[in-house]
ZAMARGU-4260 file (C-alpha; in steps of 0.2 Angstrom, whole numbers, plus 5000, padded with zeros to 4 digits):
<rodrens>
0) 4404/5179/5021 | 4391/5177/5036 | 4376/5185/5027 | 4380/5172/5012 | 4364/5162/5005
5) 4365/5145/5011 | 4351/5133/5001 | 4344/5118/5007 | 4339/5100/4999 | 4327/5088/5008
10) 4334/5070/5006 | 4316/5064/5008 | 4323/5046/5000 | 4338/5046/5012 | 4328/5048/5026
15) 4321/5032/5024 | 4336/5022/5020 | 4346/5028/5034 | 4332/5022/5046 | 4324/5007/5038
20) 4322/4995/5024 | 4310/5001/5013 | 4303/5018/5005 | 4285/5025/5002 | 4276/5018/4989
25) 4270/5029/4974 | 4253/5035/4978 | 4263/5041/4996 | 4275/5052/4986 | 4263/5060/4976
30) 4254/5066/4992 | 4270/5071/5000 | 4277/5082/4986 | 4264/5096/4987 | 4267/5098/5004
35) 4286/5099/5003 | 4283/5113/4990 | 4272/5122/5003 | 4287/5122/5016 | 4294/5134/5005
40) 4312/5131/5011 | 4318/5118/4999 | 4328/5122/4982 | 4331/5104/4980 | 4323/5087/4985
45) 4332/5071/4982 | 4319/5061/4974 | 4328/5043/4969 | 4343/5033/4967 | 4351/5020/4978
50) 4339/5006/4984 | 4323/5016/4979 | 4318/5008/4962 | 4323/4991/4968 | 4310/4994/4983
55) 4296/5000/4970 | 4299/4983/4960 | 4297/4973/4978 | 4280/4983/4979 | 4275/4976/4963
60) 4275/4996/4958 | 4284/5000/4940 | 4298/5012/4948 | 4298/5022/4930 | 4280/5028/4935
65) 4286/5032/4954 | 4302/5043/4949 | 4290/5052/4935 | 4275/5055/4947 | 4287/5061/4962
70) 4297/5072/4950 | 4284/5081/4941 | 4277/5093/4955 | 4295/5098/4959 | 4298/5101/4941
75) 4283/5113/4938 | 4288/5125/4952 | 4307/5125/4950 | 4314/5115/4964 | 4328/5104/4958
80) 4327/5086/4959 | 4343/5074/4963 | 4346/5056/4963 | 4361/5046/4971 | 4372/5037/4958
85) 4384/5024/4964 | 4395/5028/4949 | 4403/5010/4943 | 4388/5002/4952 | 4374/5015/4946
90) 4359/5011/4956 | 4364/4993/4963 | 4377/4984/4973 | 4389/4977/4958 | 4396/4985/4945
95) 4386/4989/4929 | 4392/4989/4911 | 4395/5006/4901 | 4380/5005/4889 | 4369/5003/4904
100) 4376/5017/4914 | 4375/5029/4899 | 4357/5025/4896 | 4355/5030/4914 | 4355/5048/4911
105) 4347/5048/4896 | 4333/5039/4905 | 4333/5050/4921 | 4334/5065/4913 | 4318/5061/4902
110) 4310/5057/4919 | 4312/5074/4927 | 4329/5071/4937 | 4339/5085/4936 | 4355/5080/4946
115) 4365/5066/4947 | 4376/5064/4963 | 4390/5051/4957 | 4400/5044/4968 | 4414/5029/4970
120) 4416/5020/4986 | 4434/5020/4983 | 4435/5039/4977 | 4443/5031/4961 | 4440/5045/4948
125) 4441/5032/4934 | 4423/5027/4941 | 4416/5044/4941 | 4422/5054/4925 | 4414/5043/4912
130) 4398/5047/4922 | 4401/5066/4922 | 4402/5065/4902 | 4387/5055/4900 | 4376/5066/4913
135) 4382/5081/4904 | 4377/5074/4886 | 4360/5068/4893 | 4357/5085/4900 | 4359/5082/4918
140) 4370/5091/4931 | 4383/5079/4937 | 4387/5082/4956 | 4404/5072/4958 | 4406/5067/4975
145) 4420/5064/4989 | 4416/5051/5000 | 4424/5057/5017 | 4432/5046/5031 | 4445/5048/5044
150) 4462/5039/5040 | 4481/5043/5038 | 4477/5044/5020 | 4462/5054/5019 | 4467/5072/5022
155) 4460/5088/5016 | 4474/5088/5002 | 4470/5071/4997 | 4450/5075/4994 | 4455/5093/4987
160) 4466/5085/4972 | 4454/5073/4968 | 4440/5087/4967 | 4453/5095/4954 | 4452/5080/4943
165) 4432/5079/4943 | 4432/5098/4941 | 4442/5097/4926 | 4431/5085/4918 | 4417/5095/4918
170) 4409/5093/4935 | 4400/5110/4941 | 4396/5104/4958 | 4405/5094/4971 | 4397/5086/4987
175) 4404/5082/5003 | 4396/5066/5006 | 4400/5062/5025 | 4390/5046/5025 | 4395/5040/5042
180) 4394/5057/5050 | 4413/5054/5056 | 4420/5068/5044 | 4430/5079/5058 | 4423/5097/5056
185) 4440/5105/5056 | 4445/5093/5041 | 4427/5097/5031 | 4430/5115/5034 | 4447/5115/5027
190) 4444/5104/5012 | 4428/5116/5008 | 4439/5130/5008 | 4451/5123/4999 | 4439/5119/4984
195) 4431/5136/4985 | 4448/5145/4984 | 4453/5134/4968 | 4437/5135/4961 | 4426/5150/4967
200) 4412/5146/4954 | 4410/5127/4958 | 4394/5124/4970 | 4398/5113/4986 | 4384/5103/4994
205) 4387/5095/5009 | 4378/5079/5015 | 4382/5074/5033 | 4374/5059/5044 | 4371/5063/5062
210) 4376/5046/5070 | 4391/5051/5082 | 4385/5068/5084 | 4396/5080/5074 | 4385/5085/5060
215) 4379/5103/5067 | 4397/5108/5070 | 4401/5101/5052 | 4388/5110/5043 | 4394/5126/5051
220) 4411/5125/5047 | 4408/5121/5028 | 4395/5134/5028 | 4409/5146/5035 | 4421/5141/5022
225) 4409/5142/5007 | 4397/5129/5006 | 4381/5131/4996 | 4369/5119/4999 | 4365/5109/5014
230) 4356/5093/5013 | 4343/5092/5029 | 4329/5080/5034 | 4315/5083/5044 | 4303/5074/5059
235) 4300/5061/5061 | 4315/5054/5051 | 4328/5068/5057 | 4343/5065/5069 | 4346/5049/5078
240) 4357/5041/5064 | 4350/5050/5050 | 4350/5068/5046 | 4349/5085/5055 | 4332/5093/5054
245) 4328/5108/5043 | 4322/5119/5058 | 4338/5116/5069 | 4350/5120/5054 | 4340/5135/5048
250) 4340/5141/5066 | 4358/5140/5068 | 4362/5147/5051 | 4350/5162/5053 | 4357/5167/5070
255) 4375/5164/5062 | 4371/5178/5050 | 4368/5168/5034 | 4354/5172/5022 | 4343/5157/5024
260) 4325/5154/5019 | 4309/5153/5031 | 4300/5138/5034 | 4283/5137/5033 | 4278/5128/5050
265) 4261/5123/5045 | 4266/5114/5030 | 4281/5107/5040 | 4268/5099/5053 | 4258/5093/5039
270) 4272/5084/5030 | 4278/5077/5047 | 4261/5070/5049 | 4259/5063/5033 | 4277/5056/5035
275) 4271/5048/5051 | 4255/5040/5043 | 4266/5032/5030 | 4278/5025/5045 | 4261/5018/5054
280) 4255/5011/5038 | 4268/4999/5034 | 4285/5007/5034 | 4288/5007/5053 | 4287/4988/5052
285) 4304/4989/5044 | 4313/5002/5055 | 4325/4997/5067 | 4322/5007/5083 | 4339/5008/5087
290) 4342/5020/5071 | 4332/5032/5080 | 4348/5034/5092 | 4364/5042/5091 | 4379/5034/5097
295) 4398/5040/5099 | 4403/5022/5097 | 4403/5026/5077 | 4417/5036/5079 | 4428/5022/5083
300) 4423/5010/5068 | 4417/5023/5055 | 4403/5013/5048 | 4387/5021/5043 | 4374/5022/5056
305) 4362/5020/5043 | 4369/5000/5041 | 4369/4998/5060 | 4351/4988/5059 | 4358/4976/5045
310) 4373/4974/5055 | 4365/4970/5072 | 4354/4957/5062 | 4369/4949/5056 | 4378/4950/5072
315) 4362/4941/5080 | 4364/4929/5067 | 4383/4924/5069 | 4381/4927/5089 | 4375/4911/5093
320) 4388/4901/5083 | 4401/4911/5092 | 4396/4908/5111 | 4394/4890/5105 | 4410/4887/5100
325) 4417/4899/5114 | 4408/4888/5127 | 4414/4872/5120 | 4431/4878/5124 | 4427/4883/5141
330) 4425/4901/5138 | 4412/4912/5145 | 4397/4917/5131 | 4399/4934/5126 | 4385/4947/5130
335) 4375/4958/5117 | 4387/4973/5121 | 4404/4964/5123 | 4400/4956/5105 | 4397/4974/5098
340) 4411/4980/5106 | 4422/4966/5098 | 4415/4969/5081 | 4419/4987/5082 | 4438/4983/5087
345) 4438/4970/5074 | 4432/4984/5059 | 4446/4994/5066 | 4458/4981/5064 | 4451/4975/5048
350) 4449/4992/5039 | 4468/4999/5037 | 4474/4980/5032 | 4462/4982/5018 | 4467/4998/5010
355) 4457/5010/5020 | 4442/5010/5007 | 4429/5024/5013 | 4415/5014/5023 | 4400/5017/5011
360) 4391/5006/5001 | 4395/4993/4995 | 4412/4993/5004 | 4405/4996/5023 | 4396/4981/5020
365) 4412/4971/5014 | 4421/4978/5028 | 4408/4973/5042 | 4407/4955/5034 | 4424/4952/5034
370) 4426/4958/5052 | 4411/4948/5056 | 4417/4931/5047 | 4434/4935/5057 | 4427/4935/5073
375) 4419/4918/5070 | 4435/4910/5062 | 4442/4916/5077 | 4430/4906/5088 | 4433/4891/5077
380) 4453/4893/5082 | 4455/4897/5062 | 4466/4911/5056 | 4458/4929/5052 | 4453/4933/5032
385) 4449/4913/5030 | 4432/4915/5026 | 4428/4929/5013 | 4418/4928/4997 | 4421/4934/4980
390) 4414/4952/4982 | 4426/4954/4997 | 4440/4949/4986 | 4434/4959/4973 | 4436/4974/4983
395) 4454/4967/4988 | 4458/4964/4971 | 4455/4980/4965 | 4441/4974/4953 | 4430/4989/4959
400) 4444/5003/4958 | 4460/5007/4967 | 4460/5006/4986 | 4466/5023/4994 | 4480/5013/5003
405) 4490/4996/5002 | 4484/4978/5006 | 4491/4972/5021 | 4507/4957/5017 | 4497/4944/5025
410) 4481/4947/5014 | 4493/4947/4998 | 4499/4932/5003 | 4484/4923/5006 | 4478/4930/4988
415) 4494/4921/4982 | 4491/4906/4989 | 4473/4904/4983 | 4479/4909/4966 | 4471/4926/4964
420) 4478/4940/4955 | 4477/4958/4958 | 4470/4969/4946 | 4477/4986/4940 | 4466/4991/4925
425) 4451/5000/4923 | 4438/4992/4932 | 4424/4996/4917 | 4435/4985/4906 | 4429/4971/4916
430) 4411/4973/4913 | 4406/4971/4893 | 4391/4979/4886 | 4375/4971/4890 | 4359/4980/4883
435) 4357/4971/4866 | 4356/4956/4875 | 4343/4962/4886 | 4334/4970/4872 | 4333/4954/4863
440) 4323/4945/4877 | 4311/4959/4880 | 4308/4958/4863 | 4305/4939/4862 | 4293/4941/4879
445) 4285/4955/4872 | 4288/4965/4884 | 4286/4984/4881 | 4305/4994/4879 | 4295/5010/4886
450) 4298/5029/4881 | 4315/5033/4881 | 4320/5014/4884 | 4315/5016/4900 | 4310/4999/4905
455) 4323/4991/4896 | 4336/5001/4908 | 4327/4994/4923 | 4326/4977/4917 | 4347/4977/4912
460) 4350/4989/4930 | 4338/4977/4941 | 4337/4960/4932 | 4333/4948/4947 | 4319/4960/4954
465) 4311/4966/4936 | 4309/4947/4933 | 4301/4944/4950 | 4290/4962/4946 | 4284/4956/4930
470) 4279/4937/4936 | 4270/4946/4952 | 4282/4936/4964 | 4290/4951/4972 | 4273/4958/4977
475) 4268/4942/4985 | 4285/4940/4994 | 4285/4959/5001 | 4267/4955/5006 | 4273/4940/5016
480) 4287/4949/5023 | 4276/4963/5028 | 4264/4949/5037 | 4278/4942/5045 | 4285/4959/5052
485) 4267/4963/5058 | 4265/4946/5066 | 4281/4948/5076 | 4278/4967/5081 | 4260/4959/5087
490) 4268/4946/5097 | 4277/4958/5109 | 4269/4958/5124 | 4254/4951/5120 | 4239/4945/5132
495) 4231/4928/5129 | 4215/4940/5122 | 4228/4948/5110 | 4234/4933/5106 | 4218/4924/5100
500) 4214/4940/5089 | 4232/4939/5082 | 4227/4921/5075 | 4223/4926/5057 | 4240/4938/5056
505) 4247/4922/5047 | 4234/4922/5033 | 4226/4934/5022 | 4208/4938/5023 | 4196/4937/5008
510) 4184/4950/5010 | 4166/4954/5004 | 4166/4970/4994 | 4147/4971/4993 | 4134/4966/5006
515) 4124/4952/5001 | 4122/4932/5002 | 4137/4920/5001 | 4136/4906/4989 | 4150/4895/4990
520) 4156/4883/4975 | 4142/4877/4962 | 4141/4859/4959 | 4137/4853/4942 | 4120/4852/4943
525) 4119/4872/4947 | 4115/4870/4967 | 4125/4878/4979 | 4135/4866/4990 | 4129/4864/5007
530) 4146/4868/5015 | 4163/4871/5012 | 4172/4862/5026 | 4177/4848/5013 | 4187/4861/5004
535) 4197/4865/5021 | 4216/4863/5015 | 4211/4868/4997 | 4225/4877/4989 | 4221/4892/4978
540) 4231/4905/4965 | 4231/4922/4965 | 4214/4929/4957 | 4206/4911/4956 | 4187/4910/4959
545) 4185/4907/4976 | 4164/4910/4980 | 4150/4920/4974 | 4139/4933/4984 | 4123/4938/4978
550) 4121/4955/4983 | 4106/4966/4988 | 4100/4970/4971 | 4101/4952/4966 | 4117/4953/4956
555) 4129/4938/4957 | 4148/4942/4960 | 4161/4932/4957 | 4174/4933/4972 | 4192/4930/4969
560) 4205/4921/4980 | 4214/4937/4985 | 4233/4932/4983 | 4230/4915/4984 | 4235/4900/4996
565) 4228/4887/5007 | 4212/4889/5013 | 4213/4887/5034 | 4197/4894/5039 | 4180/4899/5035
570) 4172/4914/5042 | 4155/4916/5034 | 4141/4902/5033 | 4135/4895/5016 | 4118/4905/5014
575) 4123/4919/5027 | 4122/4937/5026 | 4138/4947/5027 | 4141/4966/5026 | 4153/4975/5015
580) 4170/4972/5023 | 4166/4956/5032 | 4179/4942/5031 | 4173/4927/5021 | 4190/4915/5024
585) 4208/4915/5028 | 4221/4908/5014 | 4236/4906/5021 | 4251/4909/5009 | 4268/4900/5008
590) 4282/4911/5016 | 4272/4918/5030 | 4278/4913/5047
</rodrens>
């Protein structure tokens, strides 16, 4: 089978999510798509899913426009597009109603997405099979997914039996989703071989992370055992805790004897440079440097590499409280490394006791949070599992699906003491249909439902983010976050001169759009005020009138107050001449620290 054809899929969305907090903007996606096509080596590209659309909303962009714009070039040349779909949770971190999930496939098919990769973090087929049916009805290809992890329960036979059920339900493809990169190559190869032996017509795609360093061995094993498509990344967002790079994977498989496509290296370098440009523009401010590094420690705790950044931030937040409690008891404070090892050890303790949920979104977050809270309660001399929120309990009680293993007796007893009941029914029955209410509100607000009800879908799927997008609050908040991230980056290792230059990093500049004479606010008698100094401290709203510029042709331009805020500094004199791009003043907005 060594001369068998292997295809590649570029996980362009997941490349970013595995490294940082945000995705490229619509305009950046439109620039990169033709270059990805020019590389000539991809049969598929991951275009959306997961946090993708919530990020668009945060930018103040319409995510439906972004998906349509990104998929269009690939559709035109026959490259398949695919999305990530969390089954019961669809594109968010908590469950969706059936009518909303069903609408998703109609909307995404119309927007140009060909394949939906449906997974349940618990591998509960009840959360996947309805989506297979709805995707087929909408004209999409449902790729049913097995979330790979290592435990006494998660054997090749266990996974193969689940694959049989999903294929019987109509799935023409299976994805082996090795989200933490801890899947052992031997198990993955055996599992792939079992699926192919039982269902030779089924397409198998492998998705693995590089975190603990097993991914290249795993790719070779699944290819030797019949895999058809391999997910890959490219520099500067490959390796580390992300995915293997297309160049290395192609080289390895080519030299083994597989039939793999060639790479247009000029286009690779162009795409590499563009991606770096996007990072330098603003995305790099939200990329944790640690995610560029592998760590074998992930093998012990099984956590996905992509969540290491958020985990370290959470650990930092709890660490001061834990160490303060230790010092009160006369115990030595823990170092960063000691705290990290304690957290990994606690995850290893918690995981089997909460039923071995595969550590993928959102269950990886829940297990990590339980472990972190246990460390905190331990430092307070309180018992484990005494600080768990409703999301954590929802997983344990079965409200998201059936856990692979049994819940430990001490947690069952704790649930009984708190009057909590375990749920054994179908999870989707807990979430009644919702679209009628959202449709009614949109009509009352005068909001467009959009082609194929895509705006209705977006509102119902991401209600809070969509409201903030419509009001403009999302964009303001994002710009404040970006400014704060820039401040933090600028403050590292600054000289006094650099610190002085960074003075305005906490405020937005009002900039002259053209050259001309500055005229501050006009009095009732038509005369320009002599000075704007008395206006220092004045609050402006986004788009408010700020001042005038009389351009070099004598035309008077009204200058708006950028995104609004408090006037904290004046940079241009009354009646003075400014060039295009000169700063007129600085407005400080709430939320920028």
